N, CA, C and O atoms as a GROMACS GRO file, in nm:
protein
  644
    1MET      N    1   1.233  -0.763   2.680
    1MET     CA    2   1.129  -0.711   2.765
    1MET      C    3   1.086  -0.817   2.866
    1MET      O    4   1.070  -0.788   2.985
    2PHE      N    5   1.068  -0.938   2.819
    2PHE     CA    6   1.018  -1.042   2.907
    2PHE      C    7   1.120  -1.080   3.013
    2PHE      O    8   1.084  -1.130   3.119
    3ARG      N    9   1.249  -1.057   2.987
    3ARG     CA   10   1.349  -1.094   3.085
    3ARG      C   11   1.328  -1.017   3.214
    3ARG      O   12   1.347  -1.073   3.322
    4PHE      N   13   1.289  -0.890   3.207
    4PHE     CA   14   1.263  -0.812   3.328
    4PHE      C   15   1.146  -0.869   3.405
    4PHE      O   16   1.149  -0.874   3.528
    5PHE      N   17   1.041  -0.912   3.334
    5PHE     CA   18   0.924  -0.967   3.400
    5PHE      C   19   0.960  -1.094   3.477
    5PHE      O   20   0.923  -1.109   3.594
    6PHE      N   21   1.034  -1.184   3.412
    6PHE     CA   22   1.069  -1.309   3.479
    6PHE      C   23   1.168  -1.286   3.592
    6PHE      O   24   1.160  -1.352   3.695
    7ILE      N   25   1.260  -1.193   3.573
    7ILE     CA   26   1.352  -1.159   3.682
    7ILE      C   27   1.272  -1.104   3.799
    7ILE      O   28   1.302  -1.135   3.915
    8ALA      N   29   1.172  -1.022   3.771
    8ALA     CA   30   1.088  -0.965   3.878
    8ALA      C   31   1.020  -1.076   3.957
    8ALA      O   32   1.016  -1.071   4.080
    9LEU      N   33   0.968  -1.175   3.888
    9LEU     CA   34   0.900  -1.282   3.958
    9LEU      C   35   0.995  -1.360   4.048
    9LEU      O   36   0.960  -1.391   4.162
   10PHE      N   37   1.114  -1.391   4.000
   10PHE     CA   38   1.210  -1.463   4.082
   10PHE      C   39   1.257  -1.380   4.199
   10PHE      O   40   1.267  -1.429   4.312
   11CYS      N   41   1.287  -1.254   4.174
   11CYS     CA   42   1.343  -1.168   4.279
   11CYS      C   43   1.241  -1.135   4.387
   11CYS      O   44   1.277  -1.122   4.504
   12LEU      N   45   1.117  -1.122   4.350
   12LEU     CA   46   1.015  -1.088   4.448
   12LEU      C   47   0.984  -1.202   4.542
   12LEU      O   48   0.938  -1.180   4.654
   13ALA      N   49   1.009  -1.323   4.499
   13ALA     CA   50   0.976  -1.439   4.582
   13ALA      C   51   1.045  -1.432   4.718
   13ALA      O   52   0.988  -1.474   4.818
   14GLY      N   53   1.166  -1.380   4.721
   14GLY     CA   54   1.238  -1.372   4.848
   14GLY      C   55   1.257  -1.231   4.896
   14GLY      O   56   1.343  -1.207   4.981
   15ALA      N   57   1.182  -1.137   4.845
   15ALA     CA   58   1.209  -0.996   4.878
   15ALA      C   59   1.096  -0.930   4.953
   15ALA      O   60   1.071  -0.811   4.933
   16GLY      N   61   1.029  -1.001   5.039
   16GLY     CA   62   0.924  -0.938   5.120
   16GLY      C   63   0.802  -0.900   5.041
   16GLY      O   64   0.744  -0.795   5.066
   17ALA      N   65   0.761  -0.982   4.947
   17ALA     CA   66   0.644  -0.951   4.866
   17ALA      C   67   0.518  -0.957   4.952
   17ALA      O   68   0.519  -1.011   5.062
   18GLN      N   69   0.412  -0.901   4.901
   18GLN     CA   70   0.286  -0.891   4.973
   18GLN      C   71   0.219  -1.026   4.983
   18GLN      O   72   0.244  -1.114   4.900
   19PRO      N   73   0.134  -1.047   5.083
   19PRO     CA   74   0.059  -1.171   5.094
   19PRO      C   75  -0.032  -1.192   4.974
   19PRO      O   76  -0.064  -1.097   4.902
   20ALA      N   77  -0.073  -1.317   4.953
   20ALA     CA   78  -0.153  -1.351   4.835
   20ALA      C   79  -0.280  -1.270   4.825
   20ALA      O   80  -0.324  -1.243   4.713
   21GLY      N   81  -0.340  -1.230   4.934
   21GLY     CA   82  -0.464  -1.154   4.928
   21GLY      C   83  -0.447  -1.009   4.891
   21GLY      O   84  -0.546  -0.938   4.871
   22ALA      N   85  -0.323  -0.961   4.882
   22ALA     CA   86  -0.298  -0.819   4.856
   22ALA      C   87  -0.266  -0.798   4.709
   22ALA      O   88  -0.162  -0.743   4.674
   23GLN      N   89  -0.356  -0.840   4.623
   23GLN     CA   90  -0.336  -0.826   4.480
   23GLN      C   91  -0.323  -0.680   4.440
   23GLN      O   92  -0.356  -0.591   4.518
   24GLY      N   93  -0.276  -0.657   4.320
   24GLY     CA   94  -0.251  -0.523   4.270
   24GLY      C   95  -0.376  -0.452   4.223
   24GLY      O   96  -0.488  -0.498   4.246
   25SER      N   97  -0.355  -0.341   4.157
   25SER     CA   98  -0.464  -0.253   4.121
   25SER      C   99  -0.489  -0.254   3.971
   25SER      O  100  -0.402  -0.217   3.892
   26ASP      N  101  -0.609  -0.298   3.931
   26ASP     CA  102  -0.652  -0.291   3.793
   26ASP      C  103  -0.744  -0.171   3.781
   26ASP      O  104  -0.847  -0.164   3.848
   27ASN      N  105  -0.707  -0.075   3.696
   27ASN     CA  106  -0.785   0.046   3.686
   27ASN      C  107  -0.757   0.114   3.552
   27ASN      O  108  -0.686   0.060   3.468
   28THR      N  109  -0.814   0.231   3.534
   28THR     CA  110  -0.795   0.304   3.410
   28THR      C  111  -0.656   0.366   3.406
   28THR      O  112  -0.621   0.450   3.489
   29VAL      N  113  -0.578   0.323   3.308
   29VAL     CA  114  -0.444   0.376   3.286
   29VAL      C  115  -0.455   0.478   3.173
   29VAL      O  116  -0.515   0.451   3.069
   30MET      N  117  -0.396   0.595   3.194
   30MET     CA  118  -0.398   0.701   3.094
   30MET      C  119  -0.258   0.721   3.038
   30MET      O  120  -0.161   0.730   3.113
   31ILE      N  121  -0.248   0.727   2.906
   31ILE     CA  122  -0.119   0.738   2.839
   31ILE      C  123  -0.119   0.856   2.745
   31ILE      O  124  -0.212   0.877   2.667
   32SER      N  125  -0.011   0.935   2.754
   32SER     CA  126   0.019   1.040   2.656
   32SER      C  127   0.155   1.005   2.600
   32SER      O  128   0.252   0.990   2.675
   33ALA      N  129   0.163   0.992   2.470
   33ALA     CA  130   0.290   0.954   2.408
   33ALA      C  131   0.318   1.041   2.286
   33ALA      O  132   0.227   1.080   2.213
   34LYS      N  133   0.444   1.070   2.268
   34LYS     CA  134   0.490   1.135   2.146
   34LYS      C  135   0.602   1.049   2.092
   34LYS      O  136   0.705   1.030   2.157
   35VAL      N  137   0.582   0.995   1.972
   35VAL     CA  138   0.680   0.911   1.906
   35VAL      C  139   0.720   0.982   1.779
   35VAL      O  140   0.641   0.995   1.686
   36GLY      N  141   0.844   1.029   1.774
   36GLY     CA  142   0.885   1.112   1.662
   36GLY      C  143   0.799   1.236   1.661
   36GLY      O  144   0.795   1.309   1.760
   37SER      N  145   0.731   1.262   1.552
   37SER     CA  146   0.644   1.380   1.543
   37SER      C  147   0.496   1.348   1.569
   37SER      O  148   0.412   1.438   1.567
   38LYS      N  149   0.463   1.221   1.592
   38LYS     CA  150   0.324   1.181   1.613
   38LYS      C  151   0.290   1.177   1.762
   38LYS      O  152   0.370   1.131   1.844
   39SER      N  153   0.170   1.225   1.796
   39SER     CA  154   0.122   1.222   1.935
   39SER      C  155   0.007   1.124   1.949
   39SER      O  156  -0.074   1.108   1.858
   40TYR      N  157   0.002   1.059   2.065
   40TYR     CA  158  -0.101   0.960   2.094
   40TYR      C  159  -0.155   0.983   2.234
   40TYR      O  160  -0.079   1.010   2.327
   41GLU      N  161  -0.285   0.973   2.248
   41GLU     CA  162  -0.352   0.980   2.379
   41GLU      C  163  -0.440   0.856   2.389
   41GLU      O  164  -0.510   0.821   2.294
   42SER      N  165  -0.436   0.791   2.502
   42SER     CA  166  -0.517   0.672   2.518
   42SER      C  167  -0.547   0.648   2.665
   42SER      O  168  -0.469   0.686   2.752
   43ALA      N  169  -0.660   0.586   2.691
   43ALA     CA  170  -0.698   0.547   2.827
   43ALA      C  171  -0.772   0.415   2.817
   43ALA      O  172  -0.851   0.394   2.725
   44GLY      N  173  -0.747   0.328   2.913
   44GLY     CA  174  -0.815   0.200   2.912
   44GLY      C  175  -0.784   0.120   3.035
   44GLY      O  176  -0.700   0.158   3.117
   45GLN      N  177  -0.851   0.006   3.049
   45GLN     CA  178  -0.827  -0.081   3.162
   45GLN      C  179  -0.684  -0.132   3.157
   45GLN      O  180  -0.637  -0.180   3.054
   46GLY      N  181  -0.617  -0.119   3.267
   46GLY     CA  182  -0.479  -0.164   3.274
   46GLY      C  183  -0.443  -0.207   3.414
   46GLY      O  184  -0.528  -0.213   3.503
   47SER      N  185  -0.319  -0.236   3.432
   47SER     CA  186  -0.268  -0.284   3.559
   47SER      C  187  -0.151  -0.196   3.602
   47SER      O  188  -0.057  -0.174   3.526
   48CYS      N  189  -0.158  -0.147   3.726
   48CYS     CA  190  -0.052  -0.064   3.784
   48CYS      C  191  -0.006  -0.130   3.913
   48CYS      O  192  -0.085  -0.148   4.006
   49ARG      N  193   0.120  -0.167   3.920
   49ARG     CA  194   0.174  -0.237   4.037
   49ARG      C  195   0.302  -0.168   4.085
   49ARG      O  196   0.375  -0.109   4.005
   50HIS      N  197   0.327  -0.176   4.215
   50HIS     CA  198   0.450  -0.120   4.272
   50HIS      C  199   0.484  -0.190   4.403
   50HIS      O  200   0.396  -0.223   4.482
   51THR      N  201   0.610  -0.211   4.424
   51THR     CA  202   0.660  -0.254   4.554
   51THR      C  203   0.792  -0.182   4.580
   51THR      O  204   0.878  -0.176   4.492
   52PRO      N  205   0.809  -0.128   4.700
   52PRO     CA  206   0.935  -0.062   4.731
   52PRO      C  207   1.044  -0.160   4.769
   52PRO      O  208   1.160  -0.122   4.781
   53SER      N  209   1.008  -0.287   4.789
   53SER     CA  210   1.102  -0.387   4.841
   53SER      C  211   1.112  -0.509   4.751
   53SER      O  212   1.055  -0.614   4.781
   54ALA      N  213   1.183  -0.494   4.641
   54ALA     CA  214   1.209  -0.606   4.551
   54ALA      C  215   1.360  -0.617   4.538
   54ALA      O  216   1.434  -0.553   4.613
   55ALA      N  217   1.406  -0.697   4.447
   55ALA     CA  218   1.549  -0.709   4.420
   55ALA      C  219   1.567  -0.754   4.276
   55ALA      O  220   1.487  -0.831   4.223
   56ILE      N  221   1.672  -0.705   4.214
   56ILE     CA  222   1.709  -0.747   4.079
   56ILE      C  223   1.859  -0.778   4.080
   56ILE      O  224   1.940  -0.696   4.123
   57TYR      N  225   1.893  -0.897   4.033
   57TYR     CA  226   2.032  -0.944   4.038
   57TYR      C  227   2.089  -0.935   4.179
   57TYR      O  228   2.208  -0.906   4.196
   58GLY      N  229   2.006  -0.959   4.280
   58GLY     CA  230   2.050  -0.955   4.419
   58GLY      C  231   2.063  -0.816   4.478
   58GLY      O  232   2.107  -0.801   4.592
   59VAL      N  233   2.025  -0.713   4.403
   59VAL     CA  234   2.034  -0.575   4.450
   59VAL      C  235   1.894  -0.527   4.491
   59VAL      O  236   1.802  -0.530   4.410
   60PRO      N  237   1.877  -0.482   4.616
   60PRO     CA  238   1.746  -0.429   4.658
   60PRO      C  239   1.706  -0.311   4.569
   60PRO      O  240   1.787  -0.224   4.538
   61ALA      N  241   1.579  -0.312   4.529
   61ALA     CA  242   1.531  -0.209   4.437
   61ALA      C  243   1.381  -0.192   4.452
   61ALA      O  244   1.310  -0.283   4.495
   62ALA      N  245   1.334  -0.074   4.416
   62ALA     CA  246   1.190  -0.050   4.403
   62ALA      C  247   1.149  -0.093   4.262
   62ALA      O  248   1.228  -0.082   4.169
   63LEU      N  249   1.026  -0.142   4.248
   63LEU     CA  250   0.978  -0.193   4.120
   63LEU      C  251   0.841  -0.136   4.089
   63LEU      O  252   0.752  -0.132   4.174
   64TRP      N  253   0.824  -0.091   3.964
   64TRP     CA  254   0.694  -0.049   3.911
   64TRP      C  255   0.668  -0.130   3.786
   64TRP      O  256   0.758  -0.150   3.704
   65MET      N  257   0.544  -0.177   3.770
   65MET     CA  258   0.503  -0.251   3.651
   65MET      C  259   0.366  -0.197   3.607
   65MET      O  260   0.272  -0.192   3.686
   66VAL      N  261   0.358  -0.156   3.481
   66VAL     CA  262   0.232  -0.103   3.428
   66VAL      C  263   0.204  -0.170   3.294
   66VAL      O  264   0.294  -0.185   3.211
   67GLY      N  265   0.081  -0.211   3.275
   67GLY     CA  266   0.041  -0.272   3.149
   67GLY      C  267  -0.094  -0.220   3.104
   67GLY      O  268  -0.182  -0.193   3.186
   68LEU      N  269  -0.110  -0.208   2.974
   68LEU     CA  270  -0.237  -0.164   2.915
   68LEU      C  271  -0.255  -0.237   2.783
   68LEU      O  272  -0.163  -0.242   2.701
   69THR      N  273  -0.373  -0.292   2.763
   69THR     CA  274  -0.411  -0.346   2.634
   69THR      C  275  -0.536  -0.273   2.592
   69THR      O  276  -0.643  -0.292   2.650
   70GLY      N  277  -0.523  -0.191   2.490
   70GLY     CA  278  -0.635  -0.111   2.442
   70GLY      C  279  -0.715  -0.186   2.338
   70GLY      O  280  -0.679  -0.297   2.297
   71SER      N  281  -0.822  -0.126   2.296
   71SER     CA  282  -0.903  -0.186   2.189
   71SER      C  283  -0.832  -0.169   2.056
   71SER      O  284  -0.734  -0.095   2.046
   72GLU      N  285  -0.880  -0.238   1.953
   72GLU     CA  286  -0.817  -0.231   1.821
   72GLU      C  287  -0.817  -0.090   1.764
   72GLU      O  288  -0.728  -0.055   1.687
   73ASP      N  289  -0.916  -0.009   1.800
   73ASP     CA  290  -0.923   0.126   1.746
   73ASP      C  291  -0.861   0.231   1.839
   73ASP      O  292  -0.871   0.350   1.810
   74ALA      N  293  -0.799   0.189   1.949
   74ALA     CA  294  -0.736   0.283   2.042
   74ALA      C  295  -0.606   0.337   1.982
   74ALA      O  296  -0.540   0.268   1.904
   75ALA      N  297  -0.570   0.458   2.019
   75ALA     CA  298  -0.445   0.518   1.971
   75ALA      C  299  -0.325   0.435   2.016
   75ALA      O  300  -0.229   0.418   1.940
   76VAL      N  301  -0.330   0.384   2.139
   76VAL     CA  302  -0.225   0.295   2.190
   76VAL      C  303  -0.288   0.157   2.204
   76VAL      O  304  -0.377   0.138   2.287
   77GLU      N  305  -0.243   0.062   2.125
   77GLU     CA  306  -0.299  -0.073   2.129
   77GLU      C  307  -0.251  -0.150   2.251
   77GLU      O  308  -0.327  -0.224   2.312
   78SER      N  309  -0.123  -0.131   2.286
   78SER     CA  310  -0.070  -0.195   2.406
   78SER      C  311   0.054  -0.121   2.454
   78SER      O  312   0.125  -0.056   2.376
   79MET      N  313   0.078  -0.133   2.584
   79MET     CA  314   0.196  -0.073   2.645
   79MET      C  315   0.230  -0.155   2.767
   79MET      O  316   0.144  -0.186   2.849
   80ASN      N  317   0.357  -0.191   2.780
   80ASN     CA  318   0.407  -0.259   2.899
   80ASN      C  319   0.534  -0.189   2.942
   80ASN      O  320   0.624  -0.163   2.861
   81LEU      N  321   0.542  -0.158   3.069
   81LEU     CA  322   0.656  -0.087   3.124
   81LEU      C  323   0.695  -0.151   3.257
   81LEU      O  324   0.612  -0.169   3.345
   82THR      N  325   0.822  -0.184   3.270
   82THR     CA  326   0.878  -0.234   3.395
   82THR      C  327   0.995  -0.144   3.430
   82THR      O  328   1.086  -0.125   3.349
   83LEU      N  329   0.994  -0.090   3.551
   83LEU     CA  330   1.099   0.004   3.594
   83LEU      C  331   1.155  -0.041   3.727
   83LEU      O  332   1.081  -0.065   3.822
   84TRP      N  333   1.288  -0.053   3.734
   84TRP     CA  334   1.360  -0.088   3.857
   84TRP      C  335   1.445   0.032   3.898
   84TRP      O  336   1.517   0.088   3.815
   85LYS      N  337   1.438   0.070   4.024
   85LYS     CA  338   1.525   0.175   4.078
   85LYS      C  339   1.603   0.116   4.195
   85LYS      O  340   1.548   0.103   4.305
   86PRO      N  341   1.731   0.078   4.172
   86PRO     CA  342   1.811   0.019   4.280
   86PRO      C  343   1.828   0.114   4.398
   86PRO      O  344   1.848   0.234   4.381
   87LYS      N  345   1.822   0.058   4.517
   87LYS     CA  346   1.834   0.138   4.638
   87LYS      C  347   1.978   0.178   4.668
   87LYS      O  348   2.002   0.265   4.751
   88ASN      N  349   2.075   0.114   4.600
   88ASN     CA  350   2.215   0.146   4.623
   88ASN      C  351   2.263   0.263   4.536
   88ASN      O  352   2.382   0.294   4.533
   89GLY      N  353   2.170   0.326   4.464
   89GLY     CA  354   2.205   0.438   4.378
   89GLY      C  355   2.254   0.396   4.240
   89GLY      O  356   2.293   0.480   4.159
   90GLY      N  357   2.253   0.266   4.214
   90GLY     CA  358   2.296   0.216   4.083
   90GLY      C  359   2.201   0.265   3.973
   90GLY      O  360   2.094   0.320   4.002
   91PRO      N  361   2.240   0.243   3.849
   91PRO     CA  362   2.157   0.292   3.738
   91PRO      C  363   2.022   0.220   3.732
   91PRO      O  364   2.012   0.100   3.758
   92GLN      N  365   1.919   0.296   3.698
   92GLN     CA  366   1.786   0.238   3.682
   92GLN      C  367   1.786   0.144   3.563
   92GLN      O  368   1.870   0.154   3.473
   93GLN      N  369   1.691   0.053   3.565
   93GLN     CA  370   1.671  -0.040   3.455
   93GLN      C  371   1.525  -0.034   3.416
   93GLN      O  372   1.436  -0.038   3.502
   94PHE      N  373   1.499  -0.023   3.287
   94PHE     CA  374   1.359  -0.029   3.246
   94PHE      C  375   1.343  -0.091   3.110
   94PHE      O  376   1.434  -0.091   3.027
   95SER      N  377   1.224  -0.143   3.090
   95SER     CA  378   1.186  -0.205   2.965
   95SER      C  379   1.050  -0.148   2.925
   95SER      O  380   0.956  -0.151   3.004
   96LEU      N  381   1.041  -0.098   2.803
   96LEU     CA  382   0.917  -0.040   2.751
   96LEU      C  383   0.885  -0.104   2.618
   96LEU      O  384   0.970  -0.113   2.529
   97SER      N  385   0.761  -0.147   2.604
   97SER     CA  386   0.708  -0.195   2.477
   97SER      C  387   0.582  -0.114   2.450
   97SER      O  388   0.490  -0.113   2.532
   98LEU      N  389   0.577  -0.047   2.336
   98LEU     CA  390   0.465   0.041   2.301
   98LEU      C  391   0.420   0.011   2.160
   98LEU      O  392   0.500   0.016   2.066
   99SER      N  393   0.290  -0.021   2.143
   99SER     CA  394   0.236  -0.048   2.010
   99SER      C  395   0.122   0.048   1.981
   99SER      O  396   0.027   0.059   2.058
  100THR      N  397   0.134   0.116   1.868
  100THR     CA  398   0.027   0.203   1.821
  100THR      C  399  -0.033   0.134   1.699
  100THR      O  400   0.013   0.028   1.659
  101GLY      N  401  -0.135   0.194   1.641
  101GLY     CA  402  -0.198   0.133   1.526
  101GLY      C  403  -0.104   0.114   1.408
  101GLY      O  404  -0.125   0.025   1.326
  102SER      N  405   0.000   0.196   1.401
  102SER     CA  406   0.087   0.191   1.283
  102SER      C  407   0.229   0.142   1.311
  102SER      O  408   0.304   0.118   1.217
  103SER      N  409   0.268   0.128   1.437
  103SER     CA  410   0.407   0.090   1.463
  103SER      C  411   0.426   0.034   1.604
  103SER      O  412   0.340   0.049   1.692
  104SER      N  413   0.540  -0.030   1.623
  104SER     CA  414   0.578  -0.083   1.753
  104SER      C  415   0.714  -0.026   1.792
  104SER      O  416   0.799  -0.002   1.706
  105HIS      N  417   0.734  -0.005   1.921
  105HIS     CA  418   0.856   0.057   1.970
  105HIS      C  419   0.903  -0.014   2.095
  105HIS      O  420   0.822  -0.062   2.175
  106ARG      N  421   1.035  -0.020   2.112
  106ARG     CA  422   1.090  -0.090   2.227
  106ARG      C  423   1.213  -0.017   2.280
  106ARG      O  424   1.297   0.030   2.204
  107ILE      N  425   1.220  -0.008   2.413
  107ILE     CA  426   1.340   0.040   2.482
  107ILE      C  427   1.367  -0.060   2.593
  107ILE      O  428   1.276  -0.100   2.665
  108ASP      N  429   1.493  -0.100   2.607
  108ASP     CA  430   1.532  -0.196   2.710
  108ASP      C  431   1.672  -0.156   2.756
  108ASP      O  432   1.771  -0.190   2.690
  109VAL      N  433   1.681  -0.085   2.868
  109VAL     CA  434   1.810  -0.030   2.911
  109VAL      C  435   1.842  -0.064   3.055
  109VAL      O  436   1.754  -0.085   3.138
  110GLY      N  437   1.972  -0.069   3.083
  110GLY     CA  438   2.019  -0.082   3.219
  110GLY      C  439   2.038  -0.222   3.270
  110GLY      O  440   2.098  -0.240   3.376
  111GLY      N  441   1.990  -0.322   3.200
  111GLY     CA  442   2.002  -0.459   3.247
  111GLY      C  443   2.132  -0.523   3.200
  111GLY      O  444   2.218  -0.456   3.143
  112ARG      N  445   2.144  -0.650   3.224
  112ARG     CA  446   2.265  -0.723   3.188
  112ARG      C  447   2.265  -0.767   3.042
  112ARG      O  448   2.371  -0.796   2.986
  113GLY      N  449   2.150  -0.772   2.980
  113GLY     CA  450   2.140  -0.820   2.843
  113GLY      C  451   2.166  -0.709   2.743
  113GLY      O  452   2.220  -0.603   2.776
  114GLU      N  453   2.127  -0.736   2.620
  114GLU     CA  454   2.145  -0.641   2.512
  114GLU      C  455   2.067  -0.512   2.540
  114GLU      O  456   1.949  -0.517   2.576
  115GLN      N  457   2.132  -0.400   2.522
  115GLN     CA  458   2.067  -0.271   2.538
  115GLN      C  459   1.995  -0.237   2.407
  115GLN      O  460   2.053  -0.247   2.299
  116ILE      N  461   1.869  -0.198   2.420
  116ILE     CA  462   1.789  -0.164   2.303
  116ILE      C  463   1.739  -0.023   2.323
  116ILE      O  464   1.663   0.004   2.416
  117GLY      N  465   1.782   0.068   2.238
  117GLY     CA  466   1.746   0.207   2.253
  117GLY      C  467   1.820   0.270   2.370
  117GLY      O  468   1.921   0.218   2.417
  118SER      N  469   1.767   0.382   2.417
  118SER     CA  470   1.827   0.453   2.530
  118SER      C  471   1.718   0.534   2.598
  118SER      O  472   1.611   0.556   2.541
  119GLY      N  473   1.745   0.578   2.720
  119GLY     CA  474   1.646   0.661   2.786
  119GLY      C  475   1.658   0.661   2.936
  119GLY      O  476   1.746   0.598   2.995
  120LYS      N  477   1.565   0.734   2.996
  120LYS     CA  478   1.555   0.740   3.141
  120LYS      C  479   1.408   0.749   3.177
  120LYS      O  480   1.324   0.787   3.096
  121ALA      N  481   1.379   0.714   3.301
  121ALA     CA  482   1.241   0.716   3.349
  121ALA      C  483   1.238   0.777   3.488
  121ALA      O  484   1.336   0.771   3.562
  122SER      N  485   1.125   0.836   3.522
  122SER     CA  486   1.108   0.892   3.656
  122SER      C  487   0.966   0.863   3.703
  122SER      O  488   0.874   0.845   3.623
  123VAL      N  489   0.950   0.861   3.835
  123VAL     CA  490   0.820   0.837   3.896
  123VAL      C  491   0.784   0.959   3.980
  123VAL      O  492   0.866   1.009   4.057
  124VAL      N  493   0.661   1.006   3.964
  124VAL     CA  494   0.610   1.116   4.045
  124VAL      C  495   0.488   1.062   4.120
  124VAL      O  496   0.384   1.036   4.059
  125ALA      N  497   0.502   1.047   4.251
  125ALA     CA  498   0.392   0.993   4.333
  125ALA      C  499   0.283   1.097   4.349
  125ALA      O  500   0.310   1.218   4.355
  126ALA      N  501   0.158   1.049   4.356
  126ALA     CA  502   0.042   1.135   4.380
  126ALA      C  503  -0.060   1.052   4.458
  126ALA      O  504  -0.139   0.978   4.399
  127GLY      N  505  -0.057   1.063   4.589
  127GLY     CA  506  -0.145   0.982   4.672
  127GLY      C  507  -0.110   0.835   4.658
  127GLY      O  508   0.007   0.799   4.671
  128VAL      N  509  -0.209   0.750   4.631
  128VAL     CA  510  -0.184   0.607   4.613
  128VAL      C  511  -0.143   0.573   4.470
  128VAL      O  512  -0.113   0.457   4.440
  129GLY      N  513  -0.143   0.672   4.383
  129GLY     CA  514  -0.107   0.653   4.244
  129GLY      C  515   0.009   0.742   4.205
  129GLY      O  516   0.094   0.774   4.287
  130GLY      N  517   0.010   0.780   4.080
  130GLY     CA  518   0.114   0.869   4.032
  130GLY      C  519   0.133   0.854   3.884
  130GLY      O  520   0.049   0.798   3.813
  131ARG      N  521   0.246   0.906   3.838
  131ARG     CA  522   0.275   0.896   3.695
  131ARG      C  523   0.421   0.855   3.677
  131ARG      O  524   0.508   0.883   3.760
  132ILE      N  525   0.443   0.787   3.566
  132ILE     CA  526   0.577   0.748   3.526
  132ILE      C  527   0.605   0.817   3.394
  132ILE      O  528   0.524   0.811   3.301
  133GLU      N  529   0.719   0.883   3.387
  133GLU     CA  530   0.758   0.956   3.266
  133GLU      C  531   0.882   0.890   3.207
  133GLU      O  532   0.979   0.862   3.278
  134VAL      N  533   0.877   0.866   3.077
  134VAL     CA  534   0.989   0.804   3.005
  134VAL      C  535   1.030   0.898   2.893
  134VAL      O  536   0.946   0.952   2.821
  135SER      N  537   1.159   0.916   2.880
  135SER     CA  538   1.215   0.997   2.773
  135SER      C  539   1.332   0.920   2.714
  135SER      O  540   1.426   0.884   2.786
  136GLY      N  541   1.327   0.893   2.584
  136GLY     CA  542   1.435   0.816   2.526
  136GLY      C  543   1.423   0.799   2.376
  136GLY      O  544   1.348   0.869   2.309
  137LYS      N  545   1.500   0.703   2.326
  137LYS     CA  546   1.497   0.668   2.184
  137LYS      C  547   1.474   0.517   2.175
  137LYS      O  548   1.532   0.439   2.252
  138ASP      N  549   1.390   0.478   2.080
  138ASP     CA  550   1.356   0.337   2.066
  138ASP      C  551   1.461   0.260   1.987
  138ASP      O  552   1.568   0.313   1.955
  139ASP      N  553   1.430   0.135   1.955
  139ASP     CA  554   1.522   0.047   1.885
  139ASP      C  555   1.558   0.094   1.745
  139ASP      O  556   1.658   0.048   1.689
  140SER      N  557   1.479   0.184   1.687
  140SER     CA  558   1.511   0.237   1.554
  140SER      C  559   1.562   0.381   1.559
  140SER      O  560   1.585   0.443   1.455
  141GLY      N  561   1.580   0.435   1.680
  141GLY     CA  562   1.631   0.570   1.695
  141GLY      C  563   1.526   0.679   1.704
  141GLY      O  564   1.560   0.797   1.714
  142LYS      N  565   1.397   0.642   1.701
  142LYS     CA  566   1.290   0.742   1.713
  142LYS      C  567   1.280   0.792   1.856
  142LYS      O  568   1.291   0.714   1.951
  143THR      N  569   1.259   0.921   1.871
  143THR     CA  570   1.242   0.981   2.003
  143THR      C  571   1.106   0.944   2.061
  143THR      O  572   1.004   0.951   1.992
  144ILE      N  573   1.106   0.905   2.189
  144ILE     CA  574   0.981   0.871   2.259
  144ILE      C  575   0.972   0.954   2.385
  144ILE      O  576   1.065   0.956   2.466
  145GLU      N  577   0.861   1.021   2.402
  145GLU     CA  578   0.826   1.090   2.526
  145GLU      C  579   0.694   1.029   2.571
  145GLU      O  580   0.595   1.036   2.499
  146LEU      N  581   0.693   0.968   2.689
  146LEU     CA  582   0.575   0.894   2.735
  146LEU      C  583   0.542   0.935   2.877
  146LEU      O  584   0.630   0.945   2.962
  147VAL      N  585   0.414   0.959   2.903
  147VAL     CA  586   0.365   0.983   3.039
  147VAL      C  587   0.253   0.883   3.063
  147VAL      O  588   0.154   0.879   2.989
  148VAL      N  589   0.268   0.802   3.168
  148VAL     CA  590   0.169   0.703   3.206
  148VAL      C  591   0.112   0.744   3.341
  148VAL      O  592   0.188   0.763   3.436
  149ARG      N  593  -0.020   0.758   3.350
  149ARG     CA  594  -0.084   0.798   3.476
  149ARG      C  595  -0.164   0.681   3.532
  149ARG      O  596  -0.247   0.621   3.464
  150CYS      N  597  -0.137   0.651   3.659
  150CYS     CA  598  -0.206   0.544   3.730
  150CYS      C  599  -0.277   0.605   3.850
  150CYS      O  600  -0.212   0.666   3.935
  151PRO      N  601  -0.410   0.590   3.860
  151PRO     CA  602  -0.480   0.644   3.976
  151PRO      C  603  -0.441   0.574   4.105
  151PRO      O  604  -0.451   0.633   4.213
  152ALA      N  605  -0.396   0.448   4.096
  152ALA     CA  606  -0.352   0.373   4.214
  152ALA      C  607  -0.254   0.266   4.172
  152ALA      O  608  -0.268   0.206   4.066
  153PHE      N  609  -0.153   0.244   4.256
  153PHE     CA  610  -0.060   0.134   4.236
  153PHE      C  611  -0.094   0.026   4.336
  153PHE      O  612  -0.095   0.050   4.456
  154GLY      N  613  -0.122  -0.093   4.285
  154GLY     CA  614  -0.145  -0.206   4.374
  154GLY      C  615  -0.014  -0.273   4.407
  154GLY      O  616   0.092  -0.233   4.357
  155SER      N  617  -0.020  -0.374   4.490
  155SER     CA  618   0.101  -0.446   4.530
  155SER      C  619   0.142  -0.546   4.422
  155SER      O  620   0.062  -0.582   4.336
  156VAL      N  621   0.264  -0.589   4.430
  156VAL     CA  622   0.316  -0.691   4.341
  156VAL      C  623   0.315  -0.821   4.418
  156VAL      O  624   0.366  -0.829   4.530
  157GLN      N  625   0.256  -0.923   4.360
  157GLN     CA  626   0.249  -1.052   4.427
  157GLN      C  627   0.357  -1.143   4.371
  157GLN      O  628   0.370  -1.158   4.249
  158ALA      N  629   0.436  -1.202   4.458
  158ALA     CA  630   0.541  -1.294   4.416
  158ALA      C  631   0.479  -1.422   4.361
  158ALA      O  632   0.381  -1.474   4.414
  159GLU      N  633   0.538  -1.471   4.254
  159GLU     CA  634   0.497  -1.598   4.195
  159GLU      C  635   0.622  -1.675   4.161
  159GLU      O  636   0.729  -1.616   4.147
  160GLY      N  637   0.610  -1.802   4.149
  160GLY     CA  638   0.727  -1.883   4.113
  160GLY      C  639   0.817  -1.902   4.234
  160GLY      O  640   0.773  -1.887   4.348
  161GLY      N  641   0.945  -1.935   4.209
  161GLY     CA  642   1.050  -1.961   4.302
  161GLY      C  643   1.023  -1.950   4.443
  161GLY      O  644   1.113  -1.972   4.525
   0.00000   0.00000   0.00000
């Protein structure tokens, strides 16, 4: 999961990232998840970021990054999602980490490293925000259906390199 984050930081440095003053959007992130037969609903302060002009492994791509850390009693304790959609029509790459009160789940597909689970993701824009939908199987084979709603996507700020 972290490999996508660090790749994002390196790739954004030279990919037309936003100026330092154009920080991203911290707002209420809403999550609906179904893991196996269990359903989870959660909302909390999170971070929603997007840039249409990034690159991964030298390939121009759009990037979405969403993170949420809920309270200890929240249905979803934490969720991190990084989604790359290459502009050349290549396969999408995404990394999902989802922790509920009773279990943790991971999907990491499309990158150069070890594939963990399987799935696909889509983005539906709605004004300055939108939703990201993930459908797949986690590292243990459990089915995951996830909808993440962001009222606004802020910019991604390049760091490092």
